[in-house]
Each structure stands twice: as structure tokens, then as C-alpha cells.
C-alpha positions in Angstrom: 302.5 300.8 -123.6 300.2 297.7 -123.6 298.7 298.6 -120.2 297.9 302.1 -121.4 295.9 300.8 -124.3 293.9 298.5 -122.0 293.2 301.4 -119.6 292.1 303.6 -122.5 289.7 301.0 -123.7 288.2 300.4 -120.2 287.8 304.1 -119.5 286.3 304.8 -123.0 283.7 302.0 -122.6 282.9 302.8 -119.0 282.7 306.6 -119.2 281.1 307.0 -122.6 277.7 308.5 -121.7 274.6 306.8 -123.0 271.6 309.0 -123.9 269.1 307.3 -121.7 269.2 304.8 -118.9 266.6 302.2 -118.4 265.4 300.0 -115.5 264.4 297.2 -117.7 267.2 294.8 -118.3 266.0 292.6 -121.1 269.4 291.6 -122.5 269.4 292.3 -126.2 273.0 293.1 -127.0 274.3 293.9 -130.5 277.7 294.7 -132.0 278.9 298.2 -131.2 282.5 298.3 -132.3 285.8 296.3 -132.3 288.9 297.1 -130.3 291.9 295.9 -132.2 295.4 295.8 -130.6 297.9 296.3 -133.3 300.8 295.2 -131.1 299.5 291.7 -130.4 296.9 291.5 -133.2 294.1 290.8 -130.7 290.5 291.8 -131.6 287.9 292.3 -128.9 284.2 292.9 -129.6 282.3 295.6 -127.7 278.5 295.1 -127.6 275.8 297.6 -126.7 272.6 296.3 -124.9 269.2 297.8 -125.4 265.8 297.3 -123.7 262.5 296.4 -125.3 262.1 300.1 -126.4 265.5 300.0 -128.1 267.0 302.4 -125.5 270.6 301.7 -124.8 271.5 301.0 -121.2 274.9 299.3 -121.1 278.0 298.2 -122.9 279.3 294.7 -122.6 282.6 293.1 -123.4 284.9 290.3 -122.6 288.4 291.7 -123.0 291.1 289.0 -123.5 294.6 290.3 -124.2 298.2 290.1 -123.0 299.7 292.8 -120.8 303.5 292.9 -120.9 306.2 294.5 -118.8 309.6 294.3 -120.4 310.1 290.5 -120.7 307.2 289.2 -118.8 303.7 288.9 -120.3 300.5 287.8 -118.7 297.1 287.2 -120.3 294.4 289.3 -118.8 290.7 288.5 -119.1 288.3 291.2 -118.1 284.5 291.0 -118.2 283.3 294.5 -118.6 279.7 295.8 -118.0 279.6 299.6 -118.4 276.5 301.7 -117.8 
């Protein structure tokens, strides 16, 4: 169950199409949305980055949450940059 939530989050951030892509990578990232895990009460912030013309070019997040299988849990940290 926990692994499925993590996969859904990764795929939704990675494959959500942005309207326009830009070659200029001036890193101005702002809050886009929160991903909240109800099972472990973990909140992760997803940011959207824009160039100097305010055109979005990528999503950015540092996902830090536990992934469990029956009785064993491990903390997973993923740095995600989706375009």
C-alpha cells in the first residue's frame, strides 16, 4: 500500500505535462502542492520552477517517507526533478 502511494506520486509529478519547456534554467522554484501521506502523517512539498519569463520548466521535490513491507520499514529519500 505504501509503495503504491509513492509510485503514484512519482509518476504524477514526472508525467504531468507542462505547457512549455524552456532552455533557460534560472532556478526560481515556488510551492506547487503538498503530498500528504495519511498512513504515516508525512508531508512533502512539491515545487514548480520557472524561468525569467515565468514559463514553467520542471517540478522539484525531496520525498522523504517510510516504505513498509509487513513488519519491516525503511526510510526512503528521493530527490525528484521532473520535466
